[in-house]
N, C-alpha and C positions, 0 to 999 in steps of 0.2 A: 641664794646666790644666783645672779643673773648676768648675762652678757649683753652688752650693747655694741653694735658693729663699730669697729675702729679702723683707722687708716692703716694701709698696708705698711709693713716694716721693711725698709730698704736695708741692703747690706751695708755695714760700716766700712769705711776706708781703712786700710792697714795702718797700724801705728808703728812709728819708728822708736826703737829703744835708745835712750840716751847713752852716749859713750861710757863704757865702763860699768854699765848696769846689766846684770843678767836678767833676761825677761821673766824667767820662771822662779827666780830666787824667792824662797819662803812660801811658795804656793803649794797647794795640795796636788798630789798626782792627778793627772787627767786634765789639768787646766791647760788650755791651748797656748801656743807660743804667742799668738796675736793678742790674747787677753793679758798674758803676762807682760808683753811689750807695752800695751796701753796703760796698764796699772803702773808700771815703772815710769812711764812718761809723765803720767799725772802726778805721781808722788814727787818727781824731780822738779816740776815747774814751781816757780815762786808764786805765792798766794797773795792776793790783794786783801785789804782790810774787809772783813765780813764775808769773804769767800770761803765756802765749805772746803774742808781739807781731810776729812776722814774717808779715805779710799779703801776699798776691799773687794774681794771676789765674792759675789752673791751666788751661792751654790744652787738655790732653787731655780733661778732664771739662767744660771750658767753664763753670767756676764759680769763685767766690771761695774762697780757701783760707787757712789759717793752718798754719804748721809748728810743731809742738811739739818743742822741743829737750830734751835731757836735763835733768831737774830742773824742767821746766815742766808746766803743765796748761792746759786751755782748756775752757770750758763755754758752750753756746749753745742757742738754741731755734729757729733757722732752718736749712734744709739747705744751708749752705755746706759746705766740706770741712775737716775737722780731720785733719791728716796728720802722720806721723812715720816715721822709719826706725830699725830695731832690729837689734842684734846679740844680745848676751847680756842687754840691757836688757829691761824689760817695759813694755808699754802696756796699762793697764786702761781699757776703754771702758765707761762706765756710761750707762744710759738709763732714764728714768722713762716707763713705757709709758702712764700716765694723763695726765701733763702734757706729754709729748713734749719733754723736755729731755734733752740728752745732753752728755757730756764725755769727755775723754781726758787721762791723765797719761803721764809717761815717766820711770821711775826706774831707777837703775843698780845699787843694792844693797838688800838687805832692811833693814839698819840701819847706823848709823854708830858703833857702840860707845860710845854715850853722847852723841854729837853728832848727834842725829837731826832737828834743826830745819832741814832742807833738803829740797827736793823731789827731790834725788838719791836719797834713801832711801825705801824702800817705805812704811814706817809713816807718815811725814809726808806723802808724796805721796798716799796714799789718803785721809788726813784732809783735805788741801787739796781734793781732788776732790769728796769727799762733802759737805763743808761748803759749797762753792760751789754744788753742785747744790741743796742744801736752801735756801740763800739765795735762789735763783731760783724756789723753790716746789716743788721735788721732794720726795718722801717716800721714806724707806728701805723702806717697805712695798711700794712699786710700782717699785723699782729692780731692774734686771737687768744682768748684766755679760757682756762679751766680752773675752777675754784673749789677748794676742799677745806673742811674743818668746821670750826665754830660749834662744836658739840658741847652740851651741858653735861659733862661727865663726872663732875664733882659735886656731891650733895652739900648744901650749906652755903654755896657761893652763887647760886643761880639768881638770887635777887639782884646781884650786880650786873647780870646779863653780859658777861664778858664775851661769850661766843656770839650772841646776837649782835653786840656792838661791833665786833670784828667783821662779821658777815655783812652787816649793813655798810660799814665803811668801805670794804673792798669792792662791793658791787657798785656803790656810788662813785668811787674813785675811777673804776674802769669805764663807767658810763660817761663821766666827765672827760676822760681822756679818749673817748670814742674807740675803745678797744672792745670788740664784741665778746661777750661771755657765751661760748658755744656749748658749755656743759658745766654742771656743778653738782657737788654732793656735800651739803652743808646742814648745820643745825642738828636737831634730834639729840639723842643722848649717847651716841657711839663715839669712842675713840676710833681713829682711822689710820691705816697705813697707806701711804700714797707713793706711787712709782710713776715717773715720767721718762719716756725715751725721747730725748730732745730733738733728734734729727727728723723723726717721723711725726712727732706731736702726739703719739699715742700715750694715754694716761690710764692708770689702773688704780683702783681704790679697794681696800678691804676694810669692812667694818668689823671691829674687834670687840670681843667680850672683855669686861674688866676683870680678868682672872689674875692678872699681875699688875695692878694699877699704880704701884708706888711711884714710879717715875712720872707718869702723867699727872697724878694727884699733886706731886710736888711742883711740877711745872705750872699747873693751873692755879694752885694756891698762890704761887709767886706772882702770877699775872693778876689775880684778884687783889692781892695786897697792893700792888702797884696801881691798880685801877682806882683806889680811894683817892679823891682829889686832895692835893696838898694845901689848897686854899678854898674858900667858899664861893669864889667867882664862878659865874655861870659855865660741741663737737661730738666727740664720743668718748665714753668712759667705760672701762670694763670693771666689773666687780669680781674680785678673785679670792 
């Protein structure tokens, strides 16, 4: 385990509870009123297509969190936790250093062979994330990226190189879009747990042992099966 210096964490602004919603309803004892209010606020908001919606209170970090599942993204401007778990998939974390807006996506494959209108595919997932950042006031000129995933965690599918293809795609995409990659933790054989604090741009990654690999194995095998062509045509990161 090693630490790399990260950006300082600013205090989050207070969240207002929607009318009629109890801030701490259903939460464990000890959860702050502010956290309860933010959680209630997030759960009450309508979700856009592809936007992550699994909100919960993360007891280790003592903060509100959202889990980004494959094909999803999430953008926010307060330092809640945006979290995901990766095998061969990629999570691109973008941050606007001027406006202090950040977001994460989670995609399974670079493209879908002509059926790319899904967040499971990198080209569409990157467009979703960048467009949502810009809708919230971010600018491409002040965006920077941190990239995670692409691990070869499932034996028997490495010849398809899903993780390598995903990693190569996202790095090439960001280079083309002139969004600098300030840090990355990619490839190798580890599954990863990734956490982003969107207002500060701080990112954390934990390389995990495959002690309970069923979910990641299923996820990566699904990606590998979809990777078979349908036709014959051609900053800083903390490890925690």
